[in-house]
Backbone bond lengths (Angstrom), bond angles and torsions (degrees), N, CA, C in turn:
res aa  C-N    CA-C-N  psi(-1)  N-CA   C-N-CA  omega(-1)  CA-C   N-CA-C  phi
1 M - - - 1.456 - - 1.532 111.23 -
2 E 1.336 115.52 -42.02 1.465 118.89 178.80 1.520 111.26 -64.47
3 L 1.352 115.36 -35.79 1.465 119.25 178.33 1.526 110.72 -64.90
4 L 1.334 116.84 -43.99 1.459 120.27 178.80 1.524 111.27 -63.14
5 Y 1.337 115.24 -39.26 1.462 118.91 178.15 1.528 110.36 -63.16
6 G 1.327 116.34 -42.22 1.461 119.80 -178.42 1.510 112.52 -65.64
7 V 1.345 117.11 -36.03 1.464 120.70 -175.69 1.525 111.60 -81.27
8 F 1.346 117.56 -41.29 1.460 120.24 -171.36 1.530 113.94 -101.77
9 V 1.306 117.42 -35.61 1.453 120.35 -174.73 1.517 112.42 -97.22
10 G 1.331 116.34 -40.77 1.460 120.54 -176.50 1.515 114.30 -53.71
11 P 1.365 119.51 -51.72 1.473 120.12 -179.70 1.524 113.12 -60.02
12 F 1.342 117.48 -39.90 1.464 119.33 179.52 1.528 111.03 -67.03
13 K 1.321 116.56 -35.04 1.459 119.83 176.62 1.516 110.37 -64.46
14 D 1.342 116.60 -39.72 1.471 120.48 177.73 1.520 111.08 -63.01
15 M 1.326 117.28 -37.37 1.459 120.73 179.10 1.530 111.29 -63.45
16 V 1.323 115.38 -40.62 1.466 119.90 -176.97 1.523 111.35 -72.81
17 T 1.322 116.74 -39.39 1.462 120.35 -175.52 1.528 113.09 -78.46
18 A 1.330 117.92 -17.61 1.475 120.74 -179.96 1.524 109.05 -131.95
19 P 1.326 117.97 71.09 1.474 120.55 -176.53 1.521 113.19 -65.29
20 G 1.342 117.47 -31.51 1.466 119.53 178.94 1.519 111.62 -63.86
21 F 1.337 116.00 -44.52 1.466 120.17 178.16 1.529 110.66 -65.82
22 L 1.350 116.40 -38.92 1.464 120.19 176.91 1.519 110.60 -59.98
23 A 1.327 117.31 -41.39 1.464 121.07 178.86 1.530 110.69 -61.56
24 E 1.337 117.23 -40.42 1.463 120.51 178.30 1.521 111.13 -63.62
25 V 1.332 116.47 -41.83 1.466 120.40 179.08 1.525 110.24 -64.25
26 L 1.331 117.29 -42.71 1.461 121.09 179.81 1.527 111.46 -63.87
27 I 1.326 116.51 -42.76 1.461 120.17 179.00 1.521 110.53 -63.96
28 G 1.334 116.13 -42.39 1.464 119.45 176.80 1.518 111.73 -62.29
29 G 1.344 116.53 -38.91 1.456 119.76 178.10 1.515 112.51 -67.34
30 I 1.335 116.65 -40.45 1.472 120.14 177.55 1.526 110.50 -62.42
31 A 1.326 116.45 -43.51 1.466 120.12 179.73 1.524 111.04 -63.43
32 A 1.341 116.94 -44.66 1.466 120.35 178.67 1.522 110.81 -63.07
33 G 1.341 116.42 -41.56 1.453 119.85 179.53 1.513 113.24 -62.87
34 L 1.327 117.04 -39.14 1.464 120.37 178.00 1.524 111.13 -68.48
35 M 1.325 117.10 -32.40 1.468 120.13 175.56 1.532 110.07 -65.59
36 Y 1.341 116.74 -41.56 1.466 119.53 175.60 1.526 110.09 -62.81
37 S 1.335 115.77 -38.41 1.456 120.35 -177.06 1.525 111.91 -64.59
38 L 1.332 116.87 -33.64 1.461 120.15 178.75 1.531 110.71 -59.65
39 V 1.321 116.26 -38.61 1.470 119.68 177.43 1.530 110.12 -74.04
40 A 1.327 116.74 -41.99 1.463 120.72 -178.38 1.531 111.74 -61.91
41 L 1.334 117.41 -31.71 1.463 120.38 179.84 1.528 111.84 -57.92
42 G 1.318 116.30 -39.72 1.462 119.61 178.67 1.514 111.89 -61.67
43 F 1.338 116.61 -41.37 1.465 120.29 176.77 1.518 111.07 -61.80
44 V 1.336 116.17 -44.37 1.461 120.67 -177.51 1.518 111.00 -61.81
45 L 1.328 117.09 -43.85 1.465 121.03 -177.86 1.519 111.32 -57.45
46 I 1.327 116.49 -48.64 1.460 119.84 -176.31 1.522 111.13 -73.36
47 F 1.330 117.15 -35.71 1.460 119.47 178.46 1.527 110.88 -65.87
48 K 1.343 116.93 -37.26 1.464 120.15 178.75 1.525 111.52 -64.92
49 A 1.326 116.36 -31.81 1.469 119.38 -175.54 1.522 113.11 -90.30
50 S 1.329 118.09 -22.67 1.460 119.53 -174.23 1.517 113.81 -131.86
51 G 1.335 116.82 -14.10 1.454 118.99 -176.22 1.509 113.15 73.63
52 V 1.338 116.78 15.97 1.464 121.90 -176.31 1.521 109.51 -117.42
53 F 1.324 115.73 135.10 1.455 120.61 173.73 1.522 108.50 -76.83
54 N 1.338 116.53 117.84 1.463 121.84 -176.97 1.522 109.93 -84.53
55 F 1.321 115.89 97.29 1.463 121.13 -178.53 1.529 111.34 -64.02
56 A 1.337 117.49 -18.91 1.466 121.21 -175.30 1.529 113.41 -88.58
57 Q 1.333 119.06 2.14 1.462 119.60 -174.85 1.526 112.15 -62.30
58 G 1.323 117.56 -39.35 1.460 120.14 177.94 1.514 112.38 -61.20
59 V 1.334 116.29 -40.19 1.466 120.03 178.43 1.518 110.61 -71.96
60 M 1.327 118.33 -29.46 1.461 120.08 175.08 1.528 110.52 -63.58
61 V 1.338 116.44 -38.78 1.467 120.20 174.40 1.526 110.12 -60.69
62 L 1.333 116.15 -46.57 1.471 120.96 178.56 1.518 110.96 -61.98
63 F 1.332 117.40 -46.56 1.462 121.18 -176.83 1.521 111.01 -62.97
64 A 1.336 117.07 -40.48 1.462 120.40 178.14 1.527 110.83 -63.12
65 A 1.335 116.62 -45.20 1.459 120.28 179.79 1.528 111.32 -65.69
66 L 1.330 117.23 -40.91 1.471 120.95 178.14 1.521 111.21 -62.00
67 T 1.326 116.36 -42.75 1.469 119.98 179.84 1.521 110.78 -63.60
68 L 1.324 117.12 -44.85 1.461 120.77 -179.76 1.518 112.00 -62.45
69 V 1.319 116.78 -51.14 1.465 119.46 -177.51 1.527 111.00 -70.11
70 G 1.347 117.54 -31.46 1.458 120.13 177.44 1.522 111.96 -65.02
71 L 1.338 116.76 -41.25 1.466 120.44 177.09 1.526 111.21 -66.85
72 M 1.328 116.56 -39.80 1.461 120.19 179.84 1.533 111.29 -66.16
73 E 1.321 117.49 -36.96 1.461 120.80 177.79 1.523 112.28 -65.97
74 R 1.320 116.54 -23.04 1.465 120.85 179.09 1.520 112.19 -93.67
75 G 1.316 116.68 15.38 1.455 121.60 172.05 1.507 115.83 91.74
76 V 1.330 118.33 5.55 1.459 120.27 179.16 1.531 108.54 -77.08
77 P 1.330 119.42 129.76 1.476 120.84 177.63 1.520 111.78 -56.31
78 T 1.327 115.93 150.53 1.463 121.25 -173.88 1.526 112.95 -55.65
79 A 1.336 117.41 -46.55 1.464 120.68 -177.65 1.526 111.01 -62.54
80 I 1.340 116.19 -44.83 1.468 119.71 -179.95 1.520 110.34 -67.63
81 A 1.340 117.17 -39.60 1.460 121.10 178.41 1.525 110.72 -61.27
82 L 1.328 116.67 -37.75 1.463 120.63 179.22 1.524 110.98 -66.52
83 V 1.339 116.87 -42.85 1.469 120.46 177.97 1.527 110.61 -63.69
84 L 1.329 116.77 -43.73 1.469 120.66 178.90 1.522 111.27 -63.08
85 T 1.329 116.54 -38.20 1.466 119.94 178.26 1.522 110.38 -64.77
86 M 1.317 116.92 -39.76 1.468 120.41 176.68 1.526 110.62 -61.30
87 L 1.325 116.86 -42.54 1.460 120.51 178.45 1.528 111.10 -64.60
88 V 1.328 116.36 -37.94 1.467 120.42 178.18 1.527 110.63 -63.11
89 M 1.348 117.06 -42.70 1.463 119.67 -178.80 1.527 111.39 -69.07
90 V 1.331 118.03 -34.57 1.463 120.67 175.76 1.530 109.76 -67.41
91 A 1.340 116.57 -42.90 1.465 120.09 177.42 1.529 110.48 -62.31
92 L 1.335 116.34 -37.18 1.461 120.23 177.20 1.525 110.43 -63.19
93 A 1.324 116.82 -38.47 1.466 120.60 177.90 1.526 110.84 -62.64
94 F 1.329 117.31 -43.46 1.471 120.46 176.95 1.521 110.61 -60.47
95 A 1.337 116.99 -43.62 1.467 120.98 -178.58 1.531 110.83 -64.86
96 I 1.337 117.05 -41.21 1.464 120.49 179.92 1.525 110.33 -64.15
97 E 1.337 116.17 -42.75 1.464 119.15 -179.89 1.521 111.18 -63.92
98 R 1.331 116.69 -44.30 1.466 120.61 -175.20 1.538 112.42 -72.89
99 I 1.337 116.73 -41.63 1.461 120.47 -171.51 1.531 112.12 -91.95
100 V 1.338 116.74 -37.40 1.471 120.00 -171.97 1.527 112.08 -102.89
101 L 1.338 117.47 -49.98 1.458 119.94 -169.80 1.519 113.76 -83.25
102 R 1.319 117.77 -42.31 1.470 120.09 -174.74 1.527 112.56 -57.55
103 P 1.337 119.44 -43.18 1.474 118.45 178.18 1.530 113.57 -67.79
104 L 1.339 117.77 -12.91 1.466 120.80 -174.62 1.527 113.09 -109.06
105 V 1.334 117.08 15.40 1.458 120.19 178.29 1.529 109.82 -58.88
106 N 1.347 115.93 132.85 1.467 124.44 178.76 1.525 114.00 69.53
107 Q 1.321 116.35 11.35 1.452 118.73 172.83 1.532 110.01 -80.31
108 E 1.320 115.68 167.14 1.458 119.89 177.76 1.522 110.51 -61.48
109 Y 1.341 115.42 148.79 1.458 120.02 -177.77 1.525 112.55 -62.12
110 I 1.325 117.28 -31.17 1.464 119.76 -179.96 1.530 110.53 -65.17
111 I 1.335 116.82 -30.44 1.468 120.44 178.60 1.530 109.52 -69.51
112 L 1.338 116.76 -42.90 1.458 120.11 176.79 1.531 110.98 -63.86
113 F 1.331 116.40 -38.58 1.460 119.84 178.00 1.522 110.57 -62.51
114 M 1.322 117.57 -43.94 1.472 120.86 178.56 1.527 110.45 -63.35
115 A 1.337 116.61 -33.72 1.467 119.62 177.48 1.522 110.69 -64.13
116 T 1.334 117.60 -37.69 1.467 119.34 178.70 1.528 111.50 -70.00
117 I 1.329 117.65 -28.34 1.471 119.76 174.34 1.522 109.95 -64.97
118 G 1.337 116.29 -44.66 1.461 119.29 176.31 1.514 111.72 -62.47
119 L 1.327 116.87 -39.80 1.461 121.04 177.78 1.529 110.76 -62.79
120 N 1.311 116.84 -36.75 1.462 121.81 178.69 1.527 111.28 -56.83
121 F 1.338 115.99 -51.14 1.462 119.30 -176.92 1.531 111.89 -71.53
122 F 1.342 115.85 -32.51 1.465 118.13 177.60 1.521 111.06 -64.88
123 L 1.345 117.38 -47.92 1.460 120.51 -178.38 1.531 111.31 -64.25
124 E 1.322 116.76 -36.71 1.462 119.58 178.60 1.529 110.72 -63.15
125 G 1.337 116.47 -46.33 1.462 119.84 178.70 1.516 112.51 -68.87
126 F 1.337 117.12 -38.97 1.457 120.97 179.94 1.524 110.95 -65.91
127 G 1.339 116.21 -40.00 1.462 119.83 177.33 1.520 112.11 -63.73
128 E 1.331 116.39 -40.51 1.469 119.68 177.44 1.523 111.03 -65.79
129 L 1.332 117.00 -37.89 1.462 120.92 179.03 1.521 111.32 -64.64
130 L 1.336 117.30 -40.87 1.461 121.01 -177.30 1.524 113.02 -76.37
131 W 1.325 117.55 -44.20 1.463 121.25 -167.78 1.522 114.60 -117.08
132 G 1.335 118.02 -2.72 1.459 120.03 -179.66 1.518 111.64 86.23
133 S 1.335 115.45 172.42 1.468 120.78 -174.30 1.519 113.60 -111.44
134 N 1.336 117.78 4.60 1.465 119.82 -179.42 1.530 110.82 -73.91
135 V 1.316 115.54 152.17 1.462 120.94 175.24 1.527 108.90 -68.00
136 K 1.323 116.41 130.82 1.464 120.63 -175.53 1.527 109.64 -118.44
137 K 1.306 116.43 140.48 1.458 121.39 176.98 1.519 108.84 -89.22
138 L 1.328 115.71 128.73 1.463 121.30 -179.79 1.525 109.04 -108.63
139 D 1.315 115.84 116.80 1.463 121.43 179.80 1.524 108.53 -122.93
140 V 1.324 116.04 107.11 1.468 120.85 -179.94 1.522 110.86 -113.47
141 G 1.327 115.83 22.29 1.459 120.00 176.13 1.515 115.10 88.09
142 I 1.331 117.07 8.87 1.472 120.78 177.40 1.522 107.47 -104.60
143 P 1.319 118.96 104.87 1.464 120.43 -175.66 1.527 112.26 -69.68
144 D 1.334 115.57 136.71 1.461 120.68 174.81 1.525 107.88 -89.78
145 A 1.336 114.73 66.77 1.469 121.23 -174.18 1.515 109.90 -124.83
146 S 1.327 115.48 154.25 1.457 121.33 -178.18 1.519 111.01 -106.08
147 F 1.327 116.19 155.95 1.456 122.44 175.63 1.524 108.05 -148.47
148 M 1.306 116.51 163.93 1.460 121.77 -175.24 1.528 110.91 -104.62
149 V 1.324 116.27 136.06 1.456 122.97 174.18 1.532 107.53 -132.97
150 A 1.327 115.87 114.20 1.474 121.45 -179.47 1.524 111.69 53.28
151 G 1.323 115.52 38.78 1.451 120.15 177.81 1.512 114.92 80.85
152 V 1.340 117.96 5.38 1.466 122.51 -179.80 1.519 108.93 -111.69
153 Q 1.322 116.57 129.41 1.460 121.12 -179.34 1.522 110.53 -79.49
154 M 1.349 116.09 131.86 1.456 121.47 179.97 1.524 109.15 -131.50
155 N 1.340 115.89 157.39 1.454 122.30 -176.13 1.528 110.13 -115.30
156 K 1.338 117.10 130.18 1.469 121.59 -176.78 1.522 112.02 -63.69
157 L 1.333 117.26 -42.63 1.458 120.48 -178.79 1.525 110.73 -65.20
158 E 1.329 116.73 -42.24 1.458 120.04 -179.58 1.528 111.10 -66.54
159 L 1.330 117.20 -38.73 1.458 119.91 177.28 1.526 111.24 -65.24
160 T 1.338 116.55 -40.21 1.462 120.60 177.40 1.521 110.77 -61.11
161 A 1.342 116.05 -42.73 1.462 120.23 178.29 1.521 111.11 -62.98
162 A 1.337 116.39 -39.14 1.462 120.62 -179.83 1.526 111.06 -64.07
163 V 1.322 116.57 -46.69 1.466 120.69 179.71 1.523 110.55 -63.91
164 T 1.336 116.32 -42.50 1.465 121.07 179.83 1.521 111.07 -61.12
165 A 1.328 116.59 -44.41 1.462 120.06 179.16 1.527 111.09 -62.77
166 G 1.324 116.80 -40.51 1.453 120.12 178.62 1.515 112.61 -62.44
167 V 1.325 116.70 -42.92 1.461 121.29 178.87 1.527 110.56 -64.77
168 L 1.346 116.63 -42.41 1.461 120.56 179.90 1.525 111.20 -61.98
169 V 1.321 116.44 -43.05 1.460 119.85 -179.86 1.523 110.67 -62.02
170 A 1.318 116.82 -43.62 1.464 120.28 -179.94 1.528 110.80 -61.89
171 I 1.327 116.43 -45.10 1.466 120.41 -179.35 1.529 111.04 -63.93
172 L 1.343 116.46 -46.40 1.459 120.11 -177.52 1.525 111.99 -67.87
173 A 1.329 116.96 -35.49 1.463 119.98 178.21 1.527 110.64 -62.87
174 V 1.334 116.00 -44.11 1.473 120.52 177.31 1.529 110.29 -65.38
175 F 1.327 116.47 -40.77 1.459 121.93 -178.98 1.527 111.19 -59.47
176 F 1.341 116.88 -45.20 1.456 120.26 -176.98 1.522 113.02 -75.67
177 Q 1.314 117.59 -33.17 1.453 120.29 -173.18 1.524 113.74 -91.88
178 K 1.319 117.78 -30.21 1.462 120.67 -168.77 1.527 115.11 -110.75
179 T 1.323 118.30 -18.55 1.454 119.91 -174.82 1.527 111.46 -98.37
180 K 1.317 115.07 157.67 1.457 120.84 178.46 1.518 110.95 -64.54
181 V 1.333 116.38 -40.56 1.459 120.29 179.09 1.530 110.77 -64.41
182 G 1.333 116.17 -39.53 1.456 119.80 178.49 1.517 112.38 -61.57
183 R 1.320 117.12 -42.46 1.469 120.66 177.74 1.522 110.65 -65.90
184 A 1.327 116.35 -36.70 1.465 119.54 177.26 1.521 110.95 -65.43
185 L 1.333 116.69 -37.03 1.463 120.60 177.64 1.526 110.49 -60.06
186 R 1.326 117.03 -43.61 1.460 120.30 -179.65 1.526 110.78 -66.59
187 A 1.317 116.86 -36.01 1.464 120.37 178.91 1.522 110.74 -66.22
188 V 1.322 116.58 -42.24 1.467 120.81 178.87 1.522 110.37 -62.94
189 A 1.325 116.86 -39.43 1.461 120.31 -179.48 1.529 110.94 -64.66
190 D 1.336 117.03 -35.10 1.465 119.90 -178.24 1.527 111.56 -70.42
191 D 1.342 116.90 -43.88 1.466 119.00 -176.32 1.527 108.97 -162.29
192 H 1.329 117.44 113.42 1.468 121.65 -179.12 1.525 111.03 -61.18
193 E 1.328 116.50 -48.77 1.460 119.96 -174.75 1.521 111.47 -66.08
194 A 1.341 116.40 -41.16 1.465 119.39 178.80 1.528 110.79 -64.65
195 A 1.331 116.96 -39.28 1.459 120.12 178.72 1.525 110.95 -63.54
196 L 1.327 116.47 -41.78 1.468 120.15 178.03 1.526 110.85 -64.88
197 S 1.325 117.25 -36.60 1.467 120.59 -175.98 1.522 112.72 -68.07
198 I 1.343 117.89 -23.55 1.470 119.73 178.95 1.528 111.83 -101.93
199 G 1.332 115.89 13.84 1.456 119.99 171.64 1.518 116.39 91.19
200 I 1.319 118.33 11.14 1.476 119.86 176.84 1.520 108.75 -78.32
201 P 1.335 118.31 122.27 1.472 121.01 -178.09 1.526 110.92 -73.74
202 L 1.315 116.45 98.39 1.456 121.87 -174.08 1.524 111.64 -58.62
203 N 1.333 116.61 -43.14 1.465 119.78 -177.55 1.532 111.44 -63.49
204 T 1.325 116.19 -41.57 1.469 120.08 178.87 1.525 111.13 -64.18
205 I 1.331 116.01 -41.60 1.466 120.52 -179.86 1.521 110.00 -61.65
206 W 1.325 116.53 -42.51 1.468 119.09 179.98 1.528 111.47 -65.06
207 V 1.327 116.93 -38.83 1.472 119.41 177.37 1.522 110.04 -61.95
208 V 1.333 116.47 -44.40 1.466 120.36 -179.49 1.523 110.89 -60.53
209 V 1.334 116.67 -48.67 1.459 118.90 -173.71 1.526 111.49 -70.79
210 W 1.328 118.25 -35.91 1.465 119.82 176.65 1.528 110.32 -70.12
211 S 1.323 117.29 -32.90 1.467 119.72 175.72 1.525 110.55 -64.96
212 V 1.336 116.15 -46.06 1.464 119.73 178.94 1.527 110.52 -63.06
213 A 1.324 116.73 -41.97 1.464 120.13 177.26 1.523 110.96 -62.21
214 G 1.334 116.49 -35.04 1.464 120.02 176.64 1.517 111.96 -67.11
215 L 1.335 117.37 -38.78 1.460 120.62 178.06 1.530 110.76 -67.51
216 V 1.338 116.32 -38.37 1.463 119.77 174.85 1.525 109.97 -63.66
217 A 1.329 116.40 -37.67 1.471 120.50 178.17 1.527 111.22 -63.11
218 I 1.332 117.24 -34.34 1.468 120.10 176.83 1.526 110.22 -62.16
219 V 1.320 116.17 -47.55 1.466 120.09 -179.62 1.525 110.47 -61.01
220 A 1.345 116.27 -46.69 1.464 119.72 179.07 1.525 110.87 -62.94
221 G 1.332 116.87 -40.03 1.461 120.46 179.54 1.514 112.22 -64.60
222 I 1.339 116.94 -38.70 1.469 120.53 178.34 1.527 110.13 -63.70
223 M 1.320 116.86 -47.07 1.467 120.40 -176.96 1.520 111.61 -66.24
224 W 1.329 116.14 -48.25 1.470 118.81 -179.75 1.519 111.51 -69.59
225 G 1.348 117.28 -37.75 1.455 120.27 179.21 1.515 112.68 -66.50
226 A 1.338 116.54 -39.38 1.463 120.17 177.67 1.518 111.67 -67.15
227 K 1.328 116.41 -29.58 1.461 120.60 -176.76 1.524 112.11 -82.23
228 S 1.330 116.93 -45.88 1.470 119.83 -172.31 1.519 114.03 -123.84
229 G 1.343 118.03 7.26 1.456 120.28 -177.92 1.520 111.15 85.88
230 V 1.325 116.08 153.61 1.460 121.19 179.62 1.520 108.01 -90.39
231 Q 1.292 116.93 109.05 1.457 123.37 -178.98 1.520 108.69 -144.43
232 F 1.325 116.63 164.10 1.456 120.08 -172.01 1.526 112.65 -70.52
233 S 1.321 117.62 -18.91 1.464 119.08 173.69 1.521 111.59 -68.39
234 L 1.337 117.39 -11.19 1.457 121.54 177.87 1.523 111.36 -60.04
235 S 1.326 116.60 -30.81 1.467 119.86 -179.40 1.529 111.91 -66.83
236 L 1.337 117.58 -18.71 1.463 120.91 -178.07 1.524 112.70 -76.10
237 I 1.346 117.20 -10.41 1.471 117.92 178.14 1.526 110.48 -65.28
238 A 1.342 116.49 -16.35 1.461 119.11 175.03 1.522 110.67 -61.21
239 L 1.333 117.23 -29.97 1.455 120.41 179.43 1.526 111.05 -67.05
240 K 1.342 117.19 -34.11 1.459 120.34 178.11 1.542 110.30 -78.06
241 A 1.318 116.81 -24.46 1.464 119.37 177.83 1.523 111.93 -72.51
242 L 1.323 118.11 -22.93 1.466 120.85 -178.56 1.523 112.27 -62.88
243 P 1.355 120.33 -47.90 1.470 118.67 174.66 1.528 113.04 -59.91
244 V 1.327 116.58 -33.27 1.464 120.26 177.29 1.527 109.88 -60.32
245 L 1.323 116.62 -43.69 1.459 121.22 179.90 1.520 111.51 -66.94
246 I 1.324 116.86 -38.60 1.457 120.35 179.99 1.525 110.30 -64.31
247 L 1.319 117.43 -39.14 1.461 120.64 179.93 1.532 111.30 -72.45
248 G 1.328 116.60 -46.73 1.456 120.01 -174.14 1.505 114.55 -82.65
249 G 1.327 117.09 -28.63 1.454 121.24 -175.47 1.519 110.60 109.42
250 F 1.307 117.00 135.37 1.462 121.51 -174.22 1.523 113.27 -71.51
251 T 1.329 118.33 -13.77 1.464 120.48 -175.86 1.523 112.92 -114.00
252 S 1.315 118.21 10.53 1.463 120.72 -173.88 1.521 111.54 -117.32
253 V 1.336 116.26 120.65 1.461 120.69 175.71 1.529 110.93 -66.86
254 P 1.354 119.03 -50.69 1.469 118.28 175.25 1.522 112.32 -60.38
255 G 1.341 116.84 -32.60 1.455 120.41 178.78 1.523 112.67 -61.74
256 A 1.338 116.96 -33.80 1.466 120.11 177.47 1.520 110.83 -62.75
257 I 1.335 116.33 -37.01 1.460 120.28 179.44 1.529 110.61 -73.09
258 V 1.331 116.59 -47.19 1.467 119.85 -179.15 1.530 110.36 -63.05
259 G 1.326 116.84 -43.62 1.461 120.04 177.72 1.516 111.92 -61.59
260 G 1.334 116.42 -40.73 1.460 119.84 177.57 1.517 112.24 -62.79
261 L 1.333 116.22 -41.22 1.462 120.10 -179.99 1.530 111.00 -65.59
262 I 1.332 116.97 -41.29 1.461 120.01 179.01 1.527 110.57 -62.71
263 I 1.329 116.27 -45.82 1.466 120.22 -179.99 1.523 110.94 -65.71
264 G 1.336 116.37 -47.41 1.466 120.06 -176.75 1.520 112.56 -62.19
265 V 1.333 116.66 -50.18 1.467 120.63 -179.21 1.522 110.25 -67.36
266 G 1.323 116.77 -43.00 1.462 120.35 -177.74 1.512 112.64 -61.51
267 E 1.344 117.14 -46.00 1.459 118.77 -177.37 1.527 112.23 -70.45
268 K 1.331 118.05 -32.34 1.468 120.19 177.44 1.521 110.68 -68.36
269 L 1.331 117.06 -45.38 1.461 120.22 178.12 1.525 110.84 -61.93
270 A 1.335 116.55 -44.11 1.459 119.97 -178.89 1.524 111.33 -64.42
271 E 1.323 116.82 -41.90 1.471 120.24 -178.08 1.520 111.44 -67.50
272 V 1.323 117.06 -43.26 1.469 120.36 -175.15 1.519 111.89 -74.84
273 Y 1.337 117.43 -43.82 1.461 120.31 -171.64 1.530 113.81 -96.61
274 W 1.329 117.70 -32.64 1.463 119.46 -179.73 1.533 112.08 -105.92
275 G 1.359 117.40 -18.17 1.448 120.12 -179.17 1.520 114.38 -54.95
276 P 1.343 118.66 -49.12 1.469 119.22 -179.38 1.524 113.91 -59.77
277 L 1.324 117.46 -24.10 1.467 120.70 -177.51 1.527 111.85 -79.14
278 V 1.336 117.13 -22.62 1.470 120.20 -176.99 1.523 112.10 -120.49
279 G 1.314 117.08 13.81 1.459 120.12 177.48 1.508 114.94 90.57
280 G 1.324 118.46 8.58 1.466 121.67 175.94 1.514 113.04 82.86
281 A 1.339 114.96 -170.57 1.480 124.28 177.67 1.525 113.08 67.32
282 I 1.343 118.83 14.85 1.468 120.28 176.07 1.521 110.58 -62.35
283 E 1.322 116.52 -34.45 1.467 121.28 -176.93 1.518 112.16 -59.00
284 N 1.345 117.24 -25.33 1.466 120.79 -177.21 1.523 112.71 -75.80
285 W 1.339 117.84 -28.51 1.459 119.44 -174.66 1.523 114.44 -123.13
286 F 1.317 117.93 -6.03 1.463 120.94 -177.00 1.527 111.42 -56.95
287 A 1.332 117.95 -46.56 1.468 121.63 -175.98 1.518 111.82 -60.40
288 Y 1.327 117.13 -37.90 1.456 120.32 -175.90 1.531 111.70 -75.54
289 V 1.325 116.49 -34.11 1.462 119.43 175.68 1.526 109.83 -66.57
290 M 1.330 117.26 -42.47 1.460 120.47 178.04 1.528 110.75 -63.75
291 A 1.339 117.11 -39.62 1.461 120.44 178.08 1.523 110.79 -63.46
292 L 1.326 116.88 -39.95 1.469 120.48 177.93 1.521 110.87 -62.46
293 A 1.335 116.30 -41.84 1.459 120.00 178.79 1.531 110.73 -62.42
294 F 1.328 117.35 -40.26 1.466 120.65 178.72 1.525 111.26 -66.80
295 L 1.323 117.17 -38.13 1.465 119.97 179.23 1.524 111.06 -61.98
296 L 1.322 116.83 -33.28 1.458 120.55 -179.78 1.530 111.93 -75.33
297 V 1.340 116.58 -31.44 1.460 120.64 -173.43 1.528 111.83 -101.72
298 R 1.324 117.05 -47.13 1.468 121.54 -177.09 1.531 108.84 -140.63
299 P 1.322 117.89 80.36 1.473 121.31 -173.11 1.520 114.78 -62.94
300 Q 1.340 118.31 -22.63 1.466 119.87 179.56 1.516 112.75 -83.25
301 G 1.344 118.52 -3.81 1.459 121.81 179.50 1.520 111.87 86.49
302 L 1.321 115.20 173.29 1.461 120.63 -176.89 1.521 112.59 -64.26
303 F 1.344 116.70 -39.39 1.465 120.90 -175.21 1.520 112.37 -113.91
304 G 1.322 116.93 5.02 1.458 119.95 -179.65 1.515 111.81 -74.69
305 E 1.303 115.77 160.81 1.458 121.24 -179.61 1.525 109.71 -87.95
306 R 1.321 116.12 128.25 1.461 120.32 177.46 1.530 109.69 -70.39
307 I 1.322 115.93 127.90 1.462 121.34 -178.70 1.525 109.10 -96.21
308 I 1.320 116.03 120.15 1.459 121.34 179.91 1.522 107.66 -115.88
309 E 1.326 116.21 120.42 1.456 121.30 -180.00 1.526 109.27 -114.68
310 R 1.321 115.77 131.68 1.462 120.22 176.97 1.536 109.76 -83.39
311 V 1.298 115.00 136.34 1.451 120.57 -178.64 1.525 108.84 -106.92
């Protein structure tokens, strides 16, 4: 009985008796979730346009951050380095479309997925060749400092990431729903051959969506690089973005944000309040257990489209 009380009642009692600390944990979870969402957005963009899970999105975040910090280390001003990095990611999108995607039009999705795995390892090695493998500090003028608001500690970098993610979601939601290119992206995702038959330029659409995903990768790379440094383990955040996609849905931009918030808040609460009871490290596996539970109950995610096939 005491064990059950400690596991189920004790943490909730702590939440009630220390609301200020609970608020700090929630804010930290929201900030972490939005950081995960920034990476998940890149996956959603490419999946919506091609129906393929882009295994290389995590490395695109790393490559964007490496390019930015590499240019800054060579004396290029921050603003110019950011513009050059954007041009590099757009050029990378053109190269991917021409070299990788164009020869694979109308191929099975598993073939395109395997191509992104190869792209993942190529970009990782190419980035190391260009910029080296040492951990690099990224300073873009966003201080990683805390301040107090109504007795609750908040972090400037995390708040900046939260606002940035919110703005990106709003822009991308309008882009997909209201623009001609956005509607074409959805058509391409539904059926490549049908989209080609009505005159939608498949190659152009892929360049656009990979370019946008590259720009999103820059934002994610800046936030994660400023927080934890630019290092090759940065590409592994794609693994944490996968549960976010499973919860929110692979085709939903708002779903990437909601899924990120659920994962971020959930893992922070579990680590702080239940971690001491089980020896800690809940934060490392909480997201994957929640994703497994969603796969069993609602495999298409909260905002994903239910697929019904007639037999």
